[in-house]
C-alpha positions in Angstrom: -12.3 -115.8 -82.5 -14.0 -117.9 -85.0 -17.5 -119.6 -84.2 -17.6 -122.9 -82.7 -20.4 -125.7 -84.2 -23.3 -126.2 -81.5 -21.4 -129.7 -82.2 -18.0 -129.1 -80.9 -16.9 -131.8 -78.4 -14.1 -129.2 -77.1 -17.1 -127.2 -76.3 -17.3 -127.7 -72.4 -14.0 -127.8 -71.9 -13.0 -124.9 -73.6 -15.7 -122.8 -72.1 -14.6 -124.0 -68.8 -10.9 -122.4 -69.9 -12.3 -119.5 -70.9 -14.0 -118.9 -67.3 -10.6 -120.0 -65.6 -8.8 -117.5 -67.7 -11.2 -114.7 -67.2 -10.5 -115.9 -63.2 -6.6 -115.8 -63.6 -7.0 -111.9 -65.0 -8.8 -111.2 -61.6 -6.9 -112.8 -59.2 -3.2 -111.3 -61.2 -4.5 -107.9 -60.7 -5.5 -108.5 -57.0 -2.3 -110.0 -56.2 -0.4 -106.9 -58.7 -2.5 -104.4 -56.3 -1.1 -106.1 -53.0 2.1 -105.5 -54.5 1.9 -102.2 -55.0 0.7 -101.7 -52.0 4.0 -103.5 -50.2 6.5 -101.3 -52.7 4.6 -98.3 -52.0 4.9 -99.2 -47.7 8.4 -100.5 -48.7 9.8 -97.0 -49.8 7.6 -95.2 -47.4 9.8 -97.0 -44.9 12.9 -97.1 -46.8 12.9 -100.6 -47.4 14.6 -102.4 -50.0 11.8 -104.0 -52.5 13.9 -107.3 -53.5 13.7 -109.6 -50.8 15.4 -112.7 -51.9 14.5 -114.7 -48.7 10.7 -113.7 -49.1 11.0 -114.3 -53.1 12.4 -117.9 -52.1 9.6 -118.8 -49.5 7.0 -117.4 -52.0 8.1 -120.2 -54.4 9.0 -122.8 -52.0 5.3 -122.2 -50.9 3.6 -122.5 -54.2 5.5 -125.5 -55.6 5.0 -127.2 -52.0 1.1 -126.7 -52.8 1.4 -128.1 -56.1 -0.4 -130.9 -56.7 -0.3 -131.7 -60.5 -0.9 -132.2 -63.3 1.7 -129.2 -64.0 4.7 -130.5 -63.2 6.8 -128.6 -60.5 9.4 -126.9 -63.5 5.9 -125.4 -65.3 4.7 -123.7 -61.9 8.5 -122.8 -61.6 8.5 -120.7 -64.8 5.0 -119.5 -64.3 5.9 -117.9 -60.8 9.3 -116.5 -62.0 7.2 -114.9 -64.4 4.8 -113.8 -62.3 6.8 -112.5 -59.3 9.3 -110.5 -61.4 6.5 -108.8 -63.0 5.3 -107.9 -58.9 8.7 -106.7 -58.1 8.6 -104.2 -61.2 5.3 -103.2 -59.7 6.9 -102.9 -56.5 9.9 -101.1 -57.4 7.8 -98.6 -60.6 5.2 -98.1 -58.1 2.5 -97.3 -61.0 0.2 -99.7 -62.6 0.4 -101.4 -65.9 -2.4 -100.6 -67.3 -3.4 -101.5 -70.3 -6.4 -102.5 -72.8 -6.0 -105.2 -75.8 -2.5 -104.9 -76.5 -1.2 -106.0 -72.8 1.9 -105.5 -71.3 4.4 -103.5 -72.9 6.5 -106.5 -73.8 9.6 -105.9 -71.8 11.2 -108.7 -70.5 11.2 -108.2 -66.5 12.4 -111.5 -65.9 15.9 -111.7 -68.0 16.7 -108.2 -66.6 16.1 -108.8 -62.3 16.7 -112.9 -62.7 15.3 -115.2 -60.3 12.2 -115.2 -58.4 10.7 -112.1 -57.1 7.2 -111.2 -55.3 5.7 -109.0 -53.4 6.7 -109.0 -49.2 
């Protein structure tokens, strides 16, 4: 990352964004841990991983709580991806830990389609 001059007019807001990004990563990983546990319990109980009604309820809940400035379409797109990744974790039962390179790049959403989520 490039050095920012001390008089960078964007510094305060960029620092805020950096802190929020760190929090988002932490929250996403907490959500992933919960999804892994739900997947384990579902497998143990012989229940299906994919529950469309739950997925729809998750999506409706996040859209209802959205107060902007992001439009509903943006929130829905972000959560479709999050939810699809969580479903993949539930199905695999394996954590996808990786270093700086991130996830494998596999497009889970295009394979499974639609919203999904733990539950």
